[in-house]
N, C-alpha and C positions, 0 to 999 in steps of 0.2 A: 671317833668322829667316822663311823662306818655305816653301811646300810642296816636298816631295821627291818627285821621279817622279809628280807629279800628286797625292798624298795629302797631306792636310793635316798638319800637324805640330802636336801638342798639348804644350804647355810649361808647368810649373808653377813657382811661385816661393815661397821662404821667406824670413824675416828672419834676419839675424844682425848682430853687431856686427864692425866692420872696422876696419883700421888707417886713421887720416885720410888718407893719401897716396891710398888707394883711390877714396875720394869725390870726388877733384877731377876737374874736367872734362877734363883732359889724359890721364885713364884711361879715359874714357867710361863711366861707371858707370850702373848701374841700382840706384836707390835710394829710399828713403821718409825723409820729413822732411828737417831740416836746411835749408841753403840751396841753391836750385837750382843745378846745375853746368850752366851755359849752353852748348850745343855751339857756336853761334855768340855769342862774346862781345861783339860789337860791333852787330849789327843786331837788337836786343832788341826785344820787343813794346813798344808804347807803354804808359805808365802807365795809360790811359785803357781799353785793352784788358784790363787785368787788374784791373779794378773790377767789383763784383758789379752785374749787371744790375737786381737787385731793389732792393737798398738803397743801392748806390752805394760801399760800403766797399771798400778795397784787400782782395784776396783773400790767401790764404795758400797757398804751395808744398806739395802733398801728396806726390807721387811723379813719377819719370821712369823711362823703361824705354828702354834703348839697342838699337835694332832695325833694322839695316842691312838694305836691300832688296837681296838678292843678284840678283834677277829683273830688276832696273830696267834698262830698255832704254838710256837715256842715260847710265846709269854716273854720276849726280850726287848718289845717295843712298848712298854707299859708308859715310859716317857719317850715322847717323839717329836721332833721339831725340824720343820722344813725352812730352811735359810735362801733368800734372794739376794743376789748382789748386782750392781749395774757398773759399768764404765762411764764414767762422768764425763771424759774428753770425747768418746765416741758416741755417746748417748743411746746406741742401739745394740750394745753387747751384753748379754745376761749369763749369769751363771746361778745354778740352783744346787745347794747340799741338804743331804738329811743327815740328822743324828738321832740316835736312840739308845735309850737304857733300859735294862730290867728294873723292876722294882726295886728289887735289892741290889744297890750298887754303891760303889766307894764314894759317891759325892753328895747323896741326898738321903735323908732319913726315910725309914720305911712308910711313916706316916709324916709326910712334910709339914713343915710348919705353916700356921695359918695366921700367925701373929704379923701385925703391921710393923715390921722392925725392919731396919737396913742392916745388911750383912756386909763386912769389909770383903773386899775381893781381891786379895793380892795376887792370885794365879793371872789375871788378866795382865798387870804389870810385870811379870815374868815372862810372859809370852807373847804380848801383843804391843802394837803401837798405841800409845796412850791417847793419841788425837782421834783415831778411827776405829781403833777396836779390833783391827784385822792382825793377823799373825805376822810378826816382825822376826825375820831369821837371826840377825845380828844384835849383840848386846851393845847398849848405848855407851859411847866412848867419853861421855860427859854428863853432867846432871841436867835434867829436864825440867824446865819450867815453863808451865802452861797456863795462861791466864784464862780460864773457863770454870765457870760455876758448877760444872758438872765433873771436873777433873780436877783432883787435888793436887798441890805443887809436890813434886817428887824430887827430892835431893839423894838419891841413892843410886848406886851403880848397878844395881840388881834390877834394871828395867831393861826392855828392848829400845832398839833405835827407832826414830820416827821415819816413817816412809817419806821419800823425796817430797811427794805433793803434800804432805802434812808439815814438813819444815816451812815450806812456803806460805803455808796457810796460818801457821804460828806465827811466823815472822811479820808477815805484810797483810794478812787478813783479805787477801785477794781472791781466794778459793775457799770452798767448804770442805771440811773433812766428813762432814755427816749431815743428813737430813734433819729438819726439827722433828722431835720425837713425839708420838702419839700411841695410845692404846689401841688396839683392834678389838672393837666389842663385837663378838660373833652371836648372832641370834639365829634361830630356826623359825621356819614358818613361811607359808606361801604370800607374795604380796598381793592383795586385791586388785583385780583386774577389772576394769571398765568395760562394758558391752562396746560402748564407743571409744575405742582406744585410740582412733586416729584423731578425734578432737582432743584427745589428751596430748597426744604428740604434738599438735599444733600449739596447744597451750604451753608446753614444755620450750617448744621453739621459740615463741613470743616472748617468754620470760628470759630466755637466753640471750635475745636481740636486744631487749630492753636492759639487760645488764651490761652488753657490751657498749650501749650507748651512754650510760651512767658512768662507765668508765673511761669515756672519751675514746673509745675505740670504735668509732662511727665509719661506715663504708659509705661510699658514694652510691648514688642511685643504680647505676650500671652494676657495680658490684654486688650491690643487694639483690638485684633481680638473678643474677647468675647463682648466688648463693640460695636464694630459695627455690630456683628451679631444681638446683641439686638435692635440696631436702625435700622437695616435694617428690622428686623421683626415688629417693631412699624410703619415704615413708608409705609408698603406694606400690612400689615395686620390689623392694628388698625385703624377703621374708625374715631373713637373719637380723636385719636391722629392727623389724616390727617386733620380732619375739624378744630381742635385747631389751628394747624399750618397755615391753609390756612386763617384763621380769625384773627389772632393776629400778631404783629410784635414785635421784641425783645424789643422795648422800652416802649410797652404798659404794664401797670401794673396793670390795673384793666378795668373790662367790666361791663357795666350796661345795664340790659334790664328788665324792670318792668313787671313782669308777663310773661317773656320770659323762656328761657331755660339756664343753665349753659353750659359753653365750656368744657365739660369734658375732660380731657387729656388722658384717656384710657378706651379702652372697658371693662378692667378688674376691673374698678372702680365701687363697689355696689351702686346702685343709691337709693336714700333715700325714703322711705315711706312718700308720702303726704298725710296726713289725711285730708280728706274732710268733711264737715259738714253735708252732705247727705248720708254718707256711714258709716259703722261699722268700727271702728279703729281697732278691734280684727281682723275682716276678711283680712283688707288691709295688716295688719301687717303680718298675717298668710301667705298671698299669697307671699309675698316679701321674707319672711324668708324660704319658701320652694325654690324659685328660688336660694337663695344664699346658702342654706344649705351644699351643695355639697363642695363649695369653703371654708366654714368655715368663712364667711366675718362677720365682726360686722355689725349690723344693725342700720342705721340711721334713726330717724323719725323725720319728721316736724309736729307737732302736730297743732291744732287750736290754735288760739290766746287765751292766758289766760284772756285777759281783757275783750273781747267782744264774744268769740266763733266763729269767723269767720275765714274762711279759712286762712291759710298764703300763699305766693307765692313767686317765686324768685325775688329778687330785682338787687343784684350785686355780683361778684365774684372778689377775690383778686387773681390775675395771678401769676404764679412761678416766672415771670421776677423780681418780687419786691424783692425777697430773695436777689438779687444782692446788695440792698442798706442797707440790715441788718447786723450789725455787731454783729453776734451771731452764734455761731456753733451749739446750741441747738434747735434753731427754723427752722423748715423744713416743707414744705408741698407741695402737688402737685398744690392743689387750695383750696381756702375757699370761699365756696358759702353762701350767708346770704339771710335768708327768712324771710319776714315781713307781718305784717297783710295786707291782701288785700284791707281792708277797711279804712286803716289809722286811726284806731279808736281813739276816743278822749281821751286822757289821761290828768288827771288833777293833777299838782304838783307832777310829779313823771316822771321817766323814764322806759320805757318798755321794757323789756327783750324780744329780738327776738331769732332767731335760726341761729346757725353757723353750716355747714356741713362741715367737714375737708376730702379733698380728698389727700390721701396720694401719695407721688412722685412715679409715675409709668413710667414716662419717662423723656427725657432731653430736655431742654430747653435752647437756645442760650442766652448768657448774652447780655444785652442791651448796647448800645454805651452810652459813657459818655453823660449825659445832659448838656447844656448849662446853 
């Protein structure tokens, strides 16, 4: 999933339901929700690495994208997956991790199976919380009984302890350990753009209002006037919003463009500082800080790769259309941009942390149609 003949490839993804076997790690899925399909099932992140930096809660698996690096010089990223996690209590704290393996490795055949069969995965039970699929440091002190169609009853001591949040979820069914599971269908190709794209935006906006009314979420007249004025301002003055609207469709939930640029949803969004190995990080930060100081914006910094010191570059972006599939009132974003090591540097026996840039919700996006 890299550039072709020096040109940046743009890919988009939609969601659909899939057969259970397609979601297993042995088939290298790109997916949203459910349990993480760990590429390296043994050398997992530490439990502490997957706790929220703000509140200390264990995070929730959000999505993963299988993105082999075809241009990697050392050929040790034949298999490569990026994982994204969110803190549900906070709703705005995110982490990303990269895992990769050479084609010849201890976990998968040189020619992986293409058969639609299910594989038993005992590695997860030995290392992860069975309810959420994230690593758990402590062995279980008692047999674990989970009433879940995707999680088999386990009556053995050779399993990990459930996280505190998951214990509550299993016992009281009051919180969710995972999001509903969907496969990410990634396709290549540009979206046809109408010459009269402003009319297209108005059509999408009117469709959005119609759906709101059908769902009983009707605004009074004064609210609707304010809402329309904001939308009109975005449509005619916000170049980023126009570009975003022209490039994406309501059903697309992810944008992939390795070493490209995110599709920012607003000109108001403070752009992150991309630190490069040939420049002074302090100078770069100072320059952008001065640009954003008047608006009082928080500064997002994309640092060099901590593992090898190389530049990081944009890889993919989670689009706000995905919010439609999240049954949580706390999670909200305009978009999420993930930056990874531009060299796909070699990582042995670990998952490498990468950078997530949160763009807050500055504009409105129509709901997607229900996928088939």
